[in-house]
N, C-alpha and C positions, 0 to 999 in steps of 0.2 A: 062677171068677175073682172075687176080692174086691178092690177099689179103696180104698185110704184115702187121702182128700185131705188134705193137711198144709199150712195157711196158715203162712208164714214171712216174715221180713224185713217190708218194708212192705207189699207186695202181691203176693208170689211164691207159688207152689204147688210143693210137693214131693209125689210120689206114692209110695205102697207097693203093689204088686201082688202079690197073695197067691194062689198055686196052692193051693186048699183041701184037695185030697186029700193032697199030699206036704208041705204047710206050708212049701214053699220060697217065697222072696220075692225080689222085684226092685224096686230103687228107681229112680225117675226124678227126675233133676236135684236132686241133693243140694247144698243150700245151707248147712243148719244139722245137721251129723250127730249132735249131742247129742239134739235133738229127735226125729229119725229112729229112734235106738236106743231112746229111750223107747218108741215105738210098737212097734218089733220086739219089745221085751221083753214088752210088755203083749200083744201077739198071739200071742206064743210061736211065732215063726217063724224059720226060718233064712234070713238075708240073704245071698245068693251074688253078686249082680250089680247093678251100677248101669248104667243106661242115660242118657247124657247127650246132651241135644239140641244144645248148643252151648257153646262155650267162656267165654262171659261169666261174670263172677265170681259173678253171683247165681243161676247155674244150676250152676257146677262147683266153687266154691270149696271145699265140704266133701269132695270126692273124696279128697284127700290124708290127711286126718285119720281119714277112715272107713277108708281102706286101712290105716293104721297100727294101729287098733283092731281091725280084722278081718283077719289076714293070710290071703292066699289069694283075698281079694275081686277079682272081676272088674270092671274099669272100662272100658265100651265107648262108643264114638261115632264120628264121621266126620272129626273135625279133629284134627290132631296138637297143637293148642294147648290141648286140653282137659287139665285138671290130673290127673295120675296115671293117664293112659291106659294100659291094658294091650294092647288090640288095636284096630286101626283097622277100622271097618265099611265096607262097599261098598253102593251103592245096589241094593235087590232081594235083598240077602242075608236069608236066614231063620234064625232062633233059635228054640229049643225049651225050656220050661221046664215040665217034667211035661206035662200037656194043654194049656198055653198055647204058641200059636204067635205068633211075632214076625216081622212084615216090616218091614225097615228101608227107609225111603223118604227119600232125599236132597231136601232141600227149601230150596235156597239163596234167599237174598234178604236176610234179616235179616243172616245171616252166610253166607259161600260153604260152610262145612262144616257146615250145620245139617242136622240129620237128625231125622225123626219116625219114630215107632214105632206100627205098625198091629198090634193084638192081637185074637185071637180064640180060641176053643175049638171044635173039631168037634162036631158031634151035641150043642150046648148051646143051650138056648132064648134065653140071655142073648145081648144085642147086642154086636158087637165094639167096640173101643175105639181111638182115636188119640190119643197124647201128642204134642202138636204145638208144644211149646215156645212160641217167639216167631214161628213161622212163620204160625200161625192161632191167633187168639183167639176168644172169644165176641164176636160182632159186629164183629170187626175183624182187624188182623193186626200183626205188628212192623214198626217202621221198617226201610226198606231201607237198611241200612248198607254192604253189601258186593254185588258183582255187578250184573247188569243188570236192567232191568225185565222183560225178556223172561224171564229165569230166574225172577223171583218170580212171573209170570204162570203159567208152567209148574208152579211149585210149588203155588200156590193153587189154579188152576182145573183144571190137567189131572192133578195128583198127588193133591191132598187132595180137591179138589171132586168127583171121581169115585169116592170111597169108597161104600160102601153107605150109604144115606140114614139107616138107623137107627144108624149108628155114633155112639158117645157121644165127644164132643170134650172132652179134658182139657188145658187150655191152661197156659202158664206164669206168667200173672199175672191178677189181679183188676182188670181194665180194663174190664169191661162196660158200666158206667153211662156213662162217657165216650165209649166206642165207639158206644153207641146214640145218644147225643146228636149225634154227628157224623153217624150213619146217618140220622137225622130231618132233618139239615140237607140231606143229599143227596137223600132221599125224603121230603119233607114229607107227602105224602099215602099213604105206605105203612102200611096198617092193622096189619101184623105189627110193623113197628117200634114203633108207638105202644104196642101191647099189651106187647111184650117190654121196652119202656122203663119201663112202669108196674110190671111185674113186678120189674124190676131195682131200681127205686127202693125198693120194699117189701123186698126182700132187704137192700139197703143198709142201711135203717133198723133191720132185724133183725140186722144184722152177721152174715149167713149167706153162704156161698159161692154163686156164680151157675154154677158149673161142676158137672157137665158140662151142655153143650147137645148137641142131636143134629145131625148135618150136615144132615139134612133141614130142620130149623128154621133153621140158618144161611143156606141157600140162599134163604130168604124174606126175610131182613132185613139180611144182611151184604154192605155194598156192595161189598166187595173180593172176594166170590165172585159178584157181580152185574153185572160189567162188560160183559155182553152185553145187560142189559136198556136199554130205551128210556129209562125214567126216569133211570138212572144216567149214560147216555150225554149225555143233555140237560144234566144238572148239569155235566159236565166240559167239553161242547163238543166231544167227539172222538167217533170211531166205531170205530177199530180197538181191540180189547180191551186191548191193551198200553198204548196211548196213554191210555185211560181209566183204566187202573190207575196210570200215572204221574202223572196230574193228581190222582187220588184221594190218593195218598201225599202229594203236595206240599200239597194243601188240608187233609188231615188234619193234617200237621205244623203249619201255620198255626193252626188250630183250637186245637190243644193249647198253643201258645205264647200265644194270647190268652186262654186259659182259665186258664192257671197260668204267669205268666211267671217264667223262672228268673233269678236273679242271676248275674253273670259267673263268681263262684267256684263256684256250683252246677253251671253248665254245664260247667266244667273238670273238677270232680270226676266228673260223669256221664260225660265223655268218658274220663277215666282208668280209671273202673270198667268201661266197656265195651270198654276196650283200644284206644281210638282215639289215646290218648296214651301214650308210654312214660315210665316212672318214670326219674329221673336216675340215672345210674351212680354207685355209691359209689367215692369216691376213695380 
């Protein structure tokens, strides 16, 4: 299994997963189809399927154009709002692409229909991978836009957090530096946070991706996976893990607003792009 990391838009990632024996390929979160097809051609693979984590424009907007260019393309996801969806997936469903197994993991929180994808090959020394979209990012997680904090806790801690520690985490955005700066605010004496932040700053200076991380690493410095740790509880003033997570989400939102205040017009555009506002009907 070969994974091509494809930076697009301002800070998004698309992925191309290649089954090296059959040369079949699966794309994850198609935002810029032209860029994806350039890499498909260069790799000389057959793209058969798109796995979409959630319906937001920056993860799914390329589906329709890609389906038009590749008749017969299968577009999969868990949310009916996903553009050009051909079949809706269920939690726990398993797919197969040559030697690659895919387990579909419903991970609501960022959106109610958010699906993460756990991939592995049997009898292969390479570690498994999870494509977590905006449910889990390196040192952070996506904003909770839909659903309850308990659902988000289950998604992060009970579903994703219990995958094998060697699992490589391929997330939807390059938000690592900001996430780690917030993690340092939560746990200022966490040496794993300090080391990862120093590493991420160097990656940022070199303009290279910080993905993937491993889940084992994430458990050492990602506060959203560390809600049972005393140091994280102390920061939030809460004890119950879901309450800790709720405070973390609110504190992180305040932290981001303080770091990069948005103008009202930018907030409205972001809300529109995320599907929080509807476009006016044409008369």
